[in-house]
N, C-alpha and C positions, 0 to 999 in steps of 0.2 A: 504493500500500500504506500502511495506517495506521501512522504512526510508523516508517516503513521503516528509517531510519538508526538509530534506537534499537534496533530489533529485530535488525538485523544486528550491531550492536556487542555486545549482550548475548549473542547466539548465538555470535559469535566468542570472547567471554571464556569461555563454557562449554565450547567446543571445546578450548581450551587445557588445561582441567582433564581432560576425557575422554581427550585424547591424551597426557597427560603419563605419564611412566614411573612416578612415585610421587607421592603427595599428602602434603606436609609443611606446616609452618607457613608456610614461604616461599612455596609454591604458593598456599595459601589467601589470603595477604596480597596476592599478585600479582592473584588473582581479584578481590579486593576493590577494589583500585585501578582495574581495568579496569571494573568496574561503576560506580564513582564517576565515572570519565571519561565513560562512556556516558550516565549520568543527568544529569550537569552539562551536557553538550552538548545535552541535550533540555530545558534550562531548568528543571530541578527544583531546588527550594530547597536550598542548601548544607547547612544543618543537618539537613534531612530525609534528605539523602543520607548524611551522616555517621552518623546514628542508625541508618539501614537497614543500612549495611554493617558497622557495629559488631555488630549482631545477628547478621548472617550469619557473620562471623568467629567470634564466641563459640560459636555453635551448631556450626559446621564443626569447630572445634578441640576442643570440650568434650563434645559429645553422643556417646553410644555408638552405634555403627553397628548397626542392626537386623540380625538373622540373615537370611541369603539375600540381602542387598543389599550391593553393593560400596561402598567409601568414596566413590568418585567418583559413583556413583549417588545416594548419600545427600546429598552436597553439592549436586548439581543440584536435588534435591527441596527442600532448604533454601532455595536461591535462589528457586525457584518459589513456595514457601510464603510466604516473607517479602515478596516484591514484590507477591503477590496480597493479603496482608493490608495491606500499605502503601497499596493503592489502594482500600481500604474493603470494604463488604459489598454484596451484590446487594439490590435492592429492586424491588418491583413495584406497579403501580397496582391498587387493589382494584376489580374490575369486577363482582364478584358482589353485586349490589344488586337490590332490587325496582324501584327508580326508575332512570332513565337516569343514568349516571355523567357528571358535569359536570367538564370539565377546562378550566382557565384557563391560557393560554399567555402568558408575559410575557418581556420582554428588552429590552436596549438596541437601538437601531436599527442594522441591519447585522449582527446576530448570526446571522441565518438562521432567525428565529422563524417567519415565514409558511411557508417551505418545510418546516420541521420539523413544523409543524402538519399539513400535508398528508401528510408521510411517516408521521406516527403514524396518521392515519386509514387510510392504505394498509396499514400494518403489522397493525392490528387487524382490518381487513376481511379479510385473508388468513387470519386465525385464527378466522373465523366470526362476528365481531361486525358490528353494523349501525350504522356511524358516520355522523356528519353534522358539517359545518363552519359556524361562525358568524364572520363578519367584523365585529369590533367596533373596528376601526381606522378612525376617522373623520377622522384627521389627514392621512394620506398619500393623495394623490389617486388613485394607481393600486393601492392596497391590495386593494380588493374585486376588481378585474380580475385581479390576480395570483393570488389565492386561487381565483377562479372558474375560471381556466384549469387550475390544478393539480387542482381538484376534478373538472373535466371529464375530465382525463387518467386519474384513478383511479376514475371513475364513482361519485362520493360527492356527495350533495346539499349545497349551500351556501346560507346566508342572509346578506344584507347589504343596506345602504342607501347606495348611492354618493353620495347627496345629503345624507345624515344628518349631524348635528353632535353627537349625544348618544350616546357609546358605550354607556352603561348601558342606555339605551332599546333600542338595536339588539340588545344581548346578551339582554335580557329577552324581546324579541319572538322572537328566533331560538330561544331555549330553549323557549318556549311552543309554537312551531310544530313543532319536532322531537319534543316530548314527545307531541304529538297524533299525529304520524307514526310513533310506536312505535320511535324510535331508541334504542338502548341505550348509546351513547357520543356525547357531544356535546362537540366541541373548540372553544373560543372563542379566536380569535386577537385580541390587543389591540395597541394602538399601541406602536411601539418608541419608546424615549426617547433624546433627544439628551444629556441631562444625566447627572448622577451618580446613584449608587445610591439616595440618599435619595428623590429624585423618583420613581424607579421603584417603590420600596416604598410610597410614599404612594398612587400610582395603583392599585397592587395592592390595597391595603387598601379604597379607595373602591369599586372595582368589585366586590370580593369581597363586601362587605356586601350588595350588591344581587343578585348572581348566586348567592351561597352555593355556590361550587364544592366538589366532592368531593376535587379534586386541583388544586394549583397547580404548574405547571412552569416553572421558570426556564431560559431558553435562554442559554447562555453561549458566546461565541465562543472556540474553542480556540486561536486565534492570539494571545489575550491573554497566554498563559503564566501566570506567577506572579501577574499582576494580577487573575486570575480570583478569587483568594481574597477580595478585597474584596466582590464581588458575592455570592459564596456565603456569606460570614459574615453579611452584612446580611440575606440571604434566610432563613437558618437561624434568625435571631433573631426574624424577623417572623412566620413561619408554622410551624405544627406539622404541616401536611398537605402539605408540598411535596416535590418531587424536582427534579433538575437534568438537563438534556439539554446535553451538550457537543458543539458542532458543529465542522465544518471540521478534523477530525483527520487528513485525508488531505493529505500533503505539507507539513505545517507542522512546523518545528523546535521550536515551543513547545508542541506538544500534550502532551508528557510533563509540562511545567510546569503546564499548565492542569489536567490530570487530578489530579495529585498535590496541587496547591494546594487544589482543591475537596475532595478526599478528606480532606485534613488538617483541614478545618473540621468534619468529621463530617456535612456536608450529603450526603444520598444522591444518587448519580449513577444515574439510571434508564436513560438511553439515550445513545448516542453517534452522531454523524453522521459517516459514513465516506466521503462523496463527494457529488457534486451530483445524482445521479439519485435518483428517488423511492424505489428499493429500498435505498439506501445509508444504512440506518439499522438499528441493532441494540441489543438490550438490553445494558446493561453488566453483564457478568458477569466480575468481576476474575480469577478462576481461568482462564476460558477466554481472556480477553483476554491475559493474561501467558503462557499456553500458546503462543499464536500468536507473541508477541514473541520467546520463546526458541526458536522453531523446532520446538516440540513438537506443533504442530497443534491442531486444535479439532474433533474428530469430532462432538461433540454439536450444535454450530451447523451443521455441514455437513449432518447428518442432518435437522435442522429445515428447512433450506432445500430439501433434496430432497422433504421431505414437502409443503412449500408447493406445489411444482410437480407433484405426483403426482396422477394422475386418481383417481376413486373406485375403491375396492378391487376391485370386480367387474370393471370395465373393464380395470384394470391387470393382474389376474390372467389374464384371458383373452388379453391381448396377450403376456404373458410366456410363457404356455403355447405360443402359436403360434410365438414367436421361438425358444424353447428347442428346438422341433422342426425348427429350421433354416429356418423360413419368414420370415426377416427380409427386409423389403422396403426399398427406398430411402426410402419414406415413413416407416417405422419409424426408419431411420437419421437422417432429417431431424428427426423429433420429438425424438430424443435430443439432437441438437445445439441444438434450440430450448430444451430443458429446462435445458441447461448455461447458456445465455444468460439465461434467466429467473431463474437463481440469483444473478445478479450478474456482475461482472467476473471473468474467468478468474484474474486475479492474486489477487483476494481468496479465490476458491475454493481456490487452491493454498496459501494461507497456512494453511488448515484441515487440510491433509493432512500428517500427521507426516513430517518429514524431507524434505519436497518443497519447500515454499514458499521456503526460504532457499537451496536448492541450484541453482535454475534462474536463469540470468542474465536480466536485464530484456529484452535484445535477442532472446533465444530466445522469451520469453513473447509478445513482439510479433509475431514470425514466425508462431508457432502460432496466435495469435488471427486473424491475417490469413488463415491457411489454412482455419480453420474457417469464417470469413465467406465465403470464396471457395466452399467446398463448398456452403454454404447457397444462395448465389446461383446456382450451377450447377443445383441441384435445383429452385429456383424457376422456372427456364427449361424444365423438363420437363413433359410432359402428365400427366394423371392416370394414364393407361394405363402410361406409362413408369415412373412412381413405384411403381406396383403390380406391374409386370412387367419388371424391369430387363433380363431376358434378351433382350428385343426391341431393345435399344440397339445397333444396328449402325453402320457408319461414317457413313452419310447423316444419321442421327438425331444422332449425336455431333457432326457438323459443324454442324447447325442449333443444337444446344444450346450449343456454343461460341460461335457468333455472337450468340445471344440473351443470353448472360450475360457477353459481352465477355471471354471467356477463350480458351484454345487447346484444340485437340483433345487434346493431351498431358495438359493439366490436368483435362479431363473424365475421361480414362481413368485418371488418378491417383485420382480420387474412386471410380471403379468398382472399381479394384484394392483400395482400403482397405475398401470395402464387402464385397467378396468375402472378404477375409482375416478380417474381423470375423465374417461369417456362418459361415464355416468353423470358426473357433475356437469360437464358441458352440455349434455343432452337435456338435463333438468333445467339449466339456466336458459337454453334456447326455446323451451316451451313456455317460458315466462313464469316458471315456478322456482322460488328460492330453494336452495338446498335445505334439508331437514336441519332443525336446530341442533347445533353441535357438530354437524357433519364436516363443515369447512375446517373447524378447529382440529377435528380428528384427522382429517385428510393431511393438513399441513404439518401435523406432528409425525406423520409417517413418511412423507416425501423427504428427500435429502435436505438437511437443515440449511444449507447455504442458498436455497432458492425460496426460502419463506419470505 
C-alpha cells in the first residue's frame, strides 16, 4: 500500500476526532500534534509540517461551521483540503496535437526511469492512444534489451540501436520512424546519470535542442525523501514544459518527504509509481491521493480502473442482461475474478473503497487474495462444457478437477458453493426482491475477506 504507515497514522488521528464526545481547542491541538507526528515520521520537512498544522488549527478553531454539517465533519474536511493543497495541483500532458506528442524521459540512474517509460506507454495505450518507445540510452549496455522486453510485454513498438553511441542520432531516427508509422505518442528514454543534478540538466538541454520535445518528464526516486527537492528545483528552473514522475512510493518511509519536497518547489507532479508491475502507475491527483490516505476511499480512480477492464458496451450489456436473468455461469464468475486482477492488486483496490481499506488487517487481505487465486486455478482445470454448465459437476468430475488444480474436493465444492450463492443473490435482486434478512451478511462472511 502506498505510504501505508502515513495513511494509517492520519486515519487514526481523524478517528480520535470523530469518536470524541466534544470538540474543543484541546481536541484540535491534539489532532494537530498527531498529524505533525505522522508527517514527520514520513520524512516531511519540519517547517512545512508546522505551517500546515498551523493552518489546520486556525481554520478548525475560527471558521464557522456550514449549516447541515457537524463540527467534526467540518474538521475532517479541513484536514482533507489542507493536505491536498499542500501536495500541489493536478497537471496533465497535452496530447491533443496534430503532430505526435514527443515526451522526453530523464532522471538519475536507478530512479526507475526505463520502467516508468514503459508504464506510461501502457497507461496511455489503455486510454486509446497509439504509443511507441525510443531507447536513447547508449551508455548502459542492457538499456535497449530492458526496454525491448517491457515493450513486448505491453505490445508497444520500440526503436533503438544497441551498438549506437550517439543518443541524439538514435532519438531523431526513432522519432522519424514512428512519425511515419502514425504513432500519436512517442516516449524517448534517455540515459540515467550517476552525477549530480547539474549534469542531468545539461544533458536534458542538449538532447532537447535536437528532439524538441513537447513534454519533459523528470523521474525522481521516492526513496530520496526530502533530497528530492534539489532535483525538482533544478528541473523547474531549467524547463517550462516539464512535469515530474515520483517512483517507488510503495513501502518507503520517505515517500511523504519526496512528494511534499517536490510539491513545495511548485514543480508539477504528473504521475506516481505505486509498485513494480506495469499497471502500478497512476496520475497524481492530490485530492484523490489524500482521500485514500485518510481512509476516505477514491471512487473516481476505482471507476476509471473498472472502465479500463470493461468490454465494449454492447458486449457488456448483453452479458449483464443474461447474468441478471440468473444465467450466471462459472465462466462469467471467472471473468469477474480476472477483471479484479487486471485492475491491480486487491490491496490497492481496497484503498479506493471508502471505509474499507484501512479496516481490513493485512493478513486477512493476504488470505483473501490466496483464495481468489485458488478459485481461478480450480476453474482453469475445468473443461469448456463444465464452465458453461456447472450443473454437470458431479463427484467424479470434482475429483478430477481437484487433482488437476492441486486442491481438494472440499475446496472445489467451496468454489461451487460461492458461485451458487452469488447466482441466487443476483437473481433475487433482478426480480425486485431484496435478499432475505441476514443473507447478505452471511454471504459476505463466507466470500474471500478482501472483497468485502
